[in-house]
C-alpha positions in Angstrom: 126.4 316.6 168.0 124.3 318.5 170.4 122.5 321.7 169.5 125.1 323.8 171.4 127.9 321.9 169.6 126.3 322.6 166.3 125.9 326.2 167.2 129.6 326.4 168.0 130.5 324.6 164.8 128.6 327.2 162.7 130.3 330.0 164.6 133.7 328.4 164.1 133.0 328.0 160.3 132.2 331.8 160.2 135.2 332.8 162.2 137.5 330.6 160.2 136.3 331.6 156.7 136.9 334.8 154.8 134.7 334.4 151.7 131.1 333.3 151.8 128.0 333.0 149.5 124.6 333.1 151.2 121.4 331.6 149.7 117.9 330.3 150.6 115.1 328.3 149.1 113.0 329.0 146.0 109.9 331.1 146.3 111.4 332.7 149.4 109.1 333.9 152.2 109.8 336.5 154.9 112.0 334.2 157.0 114.0 333.2 154.0 114.5 336.7 152.9 115.1 338.2 156.3 117.6 335.4 157.2 119.4 335.8 153.9 119.9 339.5 154.3 120.5 339.4 158.1 123.3 336.9 157.7 124.8 338.7 154.7 125.0 342.0 156.6 126.4 340.2 159.7 129.2 338.6 157.7 130.1 342.0 156.3 130.1 343.5 159.8 132.6 340.8 160.7 134.8 342.0 157.8 134.0 338.9 155.6 133.5 338.9 151.8 129.9 337.9 151.4 127.7 337.5 148.3 123.9 336.9 148.3 122.8 334.6 145.5 119.2 333.6 144.7 118.8 331.8 141.4 116.1 332.1 138.8 114.3 335.2 137.5 111.1 335.1 139.6 110.6 338.4 141.4 110.4 338.3 145.2 107.2 339.4 147.0 106.9 343.2 146.8 106.2 343.5 150.5 109.9 342.9 151.2 111.1 345.5 148.7 111.9 347.8 151.6 114.8 345.6 152.6 116.5 346.6 149.4 118.1 343.3 148.6 119.4 344.5 145.2 121.1 347.5 146.9 122.7 345.2 149.3 124.3 343.2 146.5 121.9 340.4 145.7 122.8 338.5 142.4 121.1 335.8 140.5 124.1 333.6 139.5 126.9 332.0 141.3 130.1 334.0 141.7 133.1 333.1 139.5 135.1 332.3 142.6 132.5 329.9 144.1 135.1 327.2 144.7 136.9 329.5 147.1 133.7 330.4 149.1 131.8 328.7 151.9 128.1 328.4 151.1 125.6 329.2 153.9 122.1 328.0 153.1 119.4 329.5 155.4 115.8 328.3 155.9 116.3 325.6 153.4 115.3 322.1 154.4 116.5 320.4 151.2 119.4 321.1 148.9 117.0 320.5 146.0 115.1 323.7 146.9 118.2 325.9 146.1 117.4 327.2 142.6 121.1 327.5 141.7 122.3 323.9 142.2 125.9 324.8 141.3 126.1 326.5 144.7 126.0 323.2 146.7 128.1 321.4 144.1 130.8 324.0 143.7 131.3 325.6 147.1 134.3 324.9 149.2 132.1 323.9 152.1 128.4 324.0 152.9 126.9 325.3 156.1 123.2 324.6 156.7 121.2 326.8 159.2 117.5 326.0 159.5 114.5 325.2 161.7 112.5 322.7 159.6 112.1 319.4 161.4 112.5 317.5 158.2 115.8 319.1 157.2 118.0 316.6 155.4 121.2 317.8 157.0 122.8 318.3 153.6 125.6 320.6 154.9 129.1 319.8 156.0 128.1 321.7 159.1 124.4 321.7 160.1 122.5 323.8 162.7 118.9 322.7 162.6 116.9 324.0 165.6 113.6 322.4 165.3 112.0 324.2 168.2 113.1 327.6 167.0 110.3 329.9 165.8 112.2 330.8 162.7 115.6 330.5 161.0 116.0 334.2 162.0 115.9 333.1 165.6 118.6 330.4 165.0 120.7 333.0 163.3 120.3 335.4 166.2 121.9 332.7 168.4 124.8 332.4 165.9 125.4 336.1 166.1 125.3 336.0 169.9 127.8 333.2 169.8 130.0 335.4 167.6 129.5 338.3 170.1 128.4 340.4 167.1 126.4 343.5 168.1 123.2 343.8 166.1 123.0 346.9 163.8 119.5 348.4 163.0 119.7 346.9 159.5 120.4 343.4 160.8 117.7 343.8 163.4 115.2 344.8 160.8 116.0 341.8 158.6 115.8 339.3 161.5 112.6 340.9 162.7 111.0 340.3 159.3 111.9 336.6 159.5 110.6 336.4 163.1 107.3 338.3 162.6 106.3 336.5 159.4 107.1 332.9 160.5 105.2 333.4 163.8 102.2 334.9 162.0 102.6 338.3 163.8 103.2 336.4 167.0 99.9 334.4 166.7 101.1 330.9 165.7 101.9 328.1 168.2 105.6 328.6 167.5 105.5 332.0 169.4 107.5 330.9 172.4 108.8 333.1 175.2 112.2 333.0 173.6 110.7 334.4 170.3 109.0 337.2 172.2 112.3 338.0 174.0 114.1 338.1 170.7 111.5 340.5 169.3 112.2 342.9 172.2 116.0 342.5 171.7 115.6 343.3 168.0 113.5 346.4 168.6 116.1 347.5 171.2 118.8 347.0 168.6 116.9 349.3 166.2 114.3 347.2 164.3 111.4 349.4 163.3 108.4 347.2 164.2 105.9 349.7 163.0 107.5 350.1 159.6 107.9 346.3 159.2 104.2 345.9 159.9 103.1 348.5 157.4 105.4 347.3 154.7 104.7 343.6 155.0 101.0 343.6 156.0 99.5 347.0 155.0 101.0 347.6 151.5 99.1 345.1 149.5 99.1 345.7 145.7 95.5 345.8 144.4 96.1 342.9 141.9 97.0 340.7 144.8 93.6 341.4 146.4 92.0 340.4 143.1 93.9 337.2 143.1 92.8 336.5 146.6 89.2 337.0 145.6 89.6 334.4 142.9 91.1 331.9 145.4 88.3 332.5 147.8 85.7 332.1 145.1 87.2 328.7 144.3 87.5 327.5 147.9 85.7 324.3 148.4 84.9 322.8 151.8 85.3 319.0 152.1 85.0 316.4 154.8 82.2 318.3 156.5 84.2 321.6 156.3 87.2 320.1 158.0 89.3 320.4 154.8 89.2 323.4 152.5 90.9 323.3 149.1 91.3 326.0 146.5 93.1 326.5 143.2 94.6 329.2 141.2 95.1 328.7 137.4 97.1 330.8 135.0 94.0 332.7 133.8 93.5 333.9 137.3 96.9 335.6 137.4 96.3 337.1 133.9 92.8 338.4 134.8 94.0 339.9 138.1 97.2 341.4 136.5 99.1 339.5 139.2 102.6 338.2 139.2 103.7 334.9 140.7 104.7 336.1 144.2 101.2 337.6 144.8 100.0 334.1 145.7 102.1 334.3 148.9 100.0 334.6 152.0 96.6 333.7 150.4 96.6 330.3 152.1 96.8 332.1 155.5 93.4 333.7 154.7 92.0 330.3 153.9 93.3 329.0 157.2 90.9 331.4 159.0 87.8 329.5 157.8 85.8 328.4 160.8 86.0 324.6 161.3 88.8 324.1 158.8 91.5 321.8 160.2 93.5 321.5 157.0 93.6 324.0 154.1 95.3 323.6 150.8 96.0 326.1 148.0 97.2 324.7 144.7 98.4 327.0 142.0 99.2 326.3 138.3 102.7 327.3 137.4 103.8 329.2 134.3 104.8 327.3 131.1 108.4 326.1 131.4 108.3 325.5 135.2 109.8 322.3 136.4 106.4 321.0 137.5 102.8 321.8 136.6 101.6 322.9 140.0 102.7 323.9 143.4 100.7 323.3 146.6 100.7 324.9 150.0 99.2 323.2 153.1 98.3 324.6 156.5 96.8 323.0 159.6 95.5 324.1 163.0 97.5 323.8 166.3 97.6 320.2 167.5 96.2 319.2 164.1 97.5 316.9 161.4 101.2 317.0 160.4 101.0 318.6 157.0 104.7 318.1 156.3 103.9 314.3 156.3 101.2 314.9 153.7 103.5 317.1 151.6 106.2 314.4 151.6 103.7 312.1 149.9 104.1 314.5 146.9 107.8 314.8 147.3 107.7 318.0 149.3 108.0 318.9 153.0 108.1 321.7 155.5 106.8 322.4 159.0 104.1 320.3 160.9 101.7 323.2 160.5 102.9 324.7 157.2 104.3 322.7 154.3 104.4 322.6 150.5 105.0 320.5 147.5 105.3 320.5 143.7 103.6 318.0 141.4 102.5 317.2 137.8 99.2 315.6 139.0 95.9 317.1 137.9 93.9 319.0 140.5 91.3 316.3 141.0 94.0 313.7 141.9 95.7 316.2 144.2 92.4 316.9 146.0 91.6 313.2 146.4 95.1 312.5 147.7 94.9 315.4 150.3 91.5 314.2 151.6 92.8 310.6 151.9 95.9 311.7 153.6 93.9 313.8 156.0 91.6 310.9 156.9 94.6 308.7 157.7 96.8 311.2 159.4 96.8 311.4 163.2 96.8 314.7 165.0 100.2 315.7 166.3 100.6 318.0 169.3 102.6 321.2 169.0 
């Protein structure tokens, strides 16, 4: 199917359904959270029965608290009537990243809306817009196809997804379309100033202490072209930091002069499915970090990707350096 046909297919699935469950990936970022809430609110505006489900118990990053997911009906377990609902997974490249696996297995049908180029197309209906700045942008197109006017609350949610995935409109995925969408969202009532303050200027002090530990451990390799850092459990304890506070630290590492590839590996709490989780970032026109992440069983974008592994830190570092040496640069 063409992209326009996929768009129409998603719109048709929304029009034809009455009961939905909306979810996203584990360790959700701004695009995942904004897309999750934006679609949920849009479905309700259309008179649909919608439930947001995010499995597990890990708290979300505090900078998104102002979106009030709990007040908007977020739950942590699948609804009892899941078999009667259509699942819409947003910003999720692989079904395995959905924390509550019963959602995919038990839903009446699965709709997959995303912008990751390595999306596995696990849905019955798939809209994967690889050149979209964010999943929020792809969802804005779905809402336009449905002729749904944007409320201020929907606009706020989509704006969060857009502004975070474009790095405040600084990354190479900041296209003219993305900038036009930003203007449309502000016109619809998105409060750009409030979003900026809440997301970027309301940092809990323990998160700054955790950042300091990651910076202290940062190690330049390959003549400074690769920078690798690590966070262990003692770092979280000493800083008084919770798990989501590691979000965004890698983007500070990416600012190191001369660094073409940066990696942050954090040790996960006891009982986690794997021992460590890694995040990778590269410069525009640099190496495809999603290809490097896939060597660990992960994936993501060409410039931002992640993985989970049980390997020790020394082996992870060696593998990243070897992959970097072998990886060709990929234009944006």
